[in-house]
N, C-alpha and C positions, 0 to 999 in steps of 0.2 A: 408564464414559462415554468416547466417542471424540470427539476434536476434530481436524478436518481442517485441513490447512495446505498452502499452495502451496510445493512444493519437496521436497527429499529430506532424509534425516538429515544434520544439520549446517547446514541452512539457517537464516538469521536468523529466519524465521517460526516455525521449530520452537522457537527460544529463547523467543518470545512465548508459545507454547502451554505450555511448561514453567513459565514465570513466572506466568502467569495461572491455569493449570489444572494444578497440580503433581500431582494424583492422576489425571489423565485419561490415556488412551492416545492418543498422537499418531498421526494417520493422514495419511501423506504423499500428496500428489496432484501430478501433473506440471503442471497448469494451474490458473489461477484459476477457470475455468469449471467444472472438475471439483469444486473445493471447494464451489461453490454447489450443484452437483448432489448431492454427498454429504450436505449439510445438508438440502436440500429433500426428499430421499428418506427421511431419518431415519436413515441409516447413521451419521451423526455428529450429535451434539447441537449443536455449534457449529463455526464455521470461522474461520480466521485468514487474511486476505488483505492484500497490500500496498495502501496507499491513496495515499501521497504521499511523495516524497523531497524533502528540503530543498534539494537541488541540481538534480536532474533533473526535478522537478515531479510532477504527478499521474499515477497509473496509470489510464489512460483505460478500459481493459477493466473494471476493478473498478467504476468509476462507471457505466459503461453497463449492467453486469449489475445493479447496485443499482437503477437507474432502471426496469428492465424486469422486476423480480420483484415479485409480489404477496405472496409467502409469507415472505420473509426481510427483516430490517432490521438496521441497525447496533445492536449491543447493548453495545459496549465498544470501547476503543481502547488502543493501547500505542505509545509512541515509543521506538525503539531506536537507540542510537549505532552507526553502521555504520563499521567499520574494515576496509578491504580489504587483502588481501595477494596477491602473485603467487606461485602455487604450481606447482612442477614436480616431476617424478619425481626420486627420489634420484640424485644425480650430475649433474643438469642444471645449466647455468650461465646466469645472467641474460643475458649477452651473446649467447648462442646462440638465445634465444627469438625466434621469428618471428611466432607467432600466439598470441592469448590468448582463451580461451573463457569466457563468463559470460552472465548475464542482461543484456539490453540496457541496463537502467538502471544496473547496476554498471559496464558498459563506458562509459556516458556520464559516470558519476561519476569515472572514472579516465582520461578522454580526454587530459589534459595529459601524464600519465606515459606513456601508450601512444604518443603522438605523439613525445615526446622520445626514447623508446627504439626508435622505428620498428617497433613491434609492431602487427600487423594485428588489429583486434577481430573476434571471431567470436561472434555472439549464439547462445545456447542458452536453454533454458527456465528454468534455475535456477543459482544460484551453486554450491551443493553438488553439483548434478548435473554441472556442469562439472568440479569436482574429481574426481568419480568417473570421468568420461570420460578425463581425463588419466592417472589412476592405471591404468586399464585399457589405455590405448593404449601406455604405455611410451615415448612419443616425447619426446625431449630438446629438440626445437625448438618445442614447444607447451607452454602453461601455462594455468592457470585463475586467475580472479580470484574469491576467496572469502575466508572468514574463516580465521584461524589455527586455530580449532577444527576446521574442515573438513580442514586439512592433517593434523591428528592422527588424525582418523577414517579417512582414506583413505591414510595412510602417505606423504604427500608432503613435499617439502622447501619451506621458505619462502625464496623467492628475493629478495623485497623486501616490506617492510611499510609501512603507512600511505601507500598509493599513490593515494588519492582526491585530487582536485584541491582540495577544501575539507576541511580537517582536522575542522571541526565539521560532520559529515555525519550526518544523521538520517533514518530512515524511519518513517513513521506506518503502523501496521497497524490494520485494522478487525477487530473480532470480529463475525461475522454469525450470526444465529440466529432462532428463532421466539419464544423466551422470554427474559426477563431472567436473566442468569447470576449476578446478585448481586455485581457487581464494585464497587459503591459507589453513593452517591446521585447522581442525574442532575443535570448542570449544563450540558449541551451538547446541541444538537439540529441534525441535518443535514437539509437540504431540497434539493429540485430543483424549479425552476419555469420556465415559459415566459412571458415578459412579452408582453402584447398589442402588436401592431405599430401603435402610436399615439403621437403626440408626448406626451412626459412620462410614459409608462407606467413606464419604469424607475425614475425618481425617485419616482413615486407608490407603486411596489411596495416601496421601501426606507424611505420616510418613516415607516410605521407602527412600525418597529423603533426608529428614532431618537426618535420622540415618547415612547416608553416606556423610553428609555435602555437598550435591549437591544443589546449589542455584537455586531457582525458580525465574526466571526473569519476567515471565508473568503468570497470572492466570485469565482467563476470561470465564464467563459462557455465552452460547448462546443457543437459542432454537434449538432443534433437528428436522431437516426436516423430515416430515412424521410421527412424533411421538408427537402429541399435548401435550403440557405442560410437555414434557420431555426435558432435557438439556444435552448439551455436554460441556466439559471444554477444553479450549485451553490453553496449558501450554508450556512455553519456559523454558528449563533448561540449565544451563551453564556447559555442559559436552558434549563431543563428543559421537556420536552414538555407537562407538566401545569401549568406556570406560567400563571396566569390572564392575565398581561400578554402572554405569547406567544400564547396562544389568541386574545385580542382582536386582536393584531397580524395574525395569519394570516387572520382573517376579513376584515380590510381589504385585505390583500394579494390575496386571491382575486378581488376586483373588478377587478384590473389584470393578471390573468394568464389564460392559456388552459389552463394545466396547473400543478398544484401538488401535490407529494407530500412527506410527511415520510419521510425515509429511516431515521430512528431517533433516539432520545433515550438518552443514556448519560453515564457519568462521563468527563470529559476526563482525558487522561493528561498528567502533567508531563513536560517535556523533561529527560532524564537529564543529570546534571552530569558 
């Protein structure tokens, strides 16, 4: 069985694949969109994509792709502690680094360090991919922001460790697929909905959850693609998709929305200590 992930060997998402699917063959993909494509085509049974960072926020591309696919759903999640390091070629010195390459979210997570060191951020598609680029370039004035494991894989020197602005830095990854991978009993459901443009519709669309004491774990507004200045709400509720209380709540919610889709029901992941 193949499990696709966004990134290259040494990426944080590959760690999720190996943790959740230890017997699977990891299939690296340069983009989130390609992960969706690999799973949709059947080349991979499941995919692992970044969903949200505790500091830099949601990965909008992932949410947009989830909203517009009819074939795939969220079937699992994992939360990974992210500990960034600045990696350079052997012999490079921290004080000589002028540019740092990494995924845009990793750069955002390390913006205080980069500003203090007057290092220019250069976004690329992946943290581990940035490490490979630096190893291939041989440049001593450029570095990558990635994991210490990536330094070991690509033969780079660790110039600085723990460089993220918030030391408690976590990324939530979603497992996408057509079928349940059997990662545990479901206790969480993700939704996307567009509330009617009427007074009180937002309140009315949330009250059905409150009446049944269903906890909303996430509520985030995003622009609706193809509908200028209209918005959709991404919602995570702490209930299984087949919970009768949730099913009743969603029937009430539909009366106050123009669009409602369940993105998946799955076992929630604990935050690592």
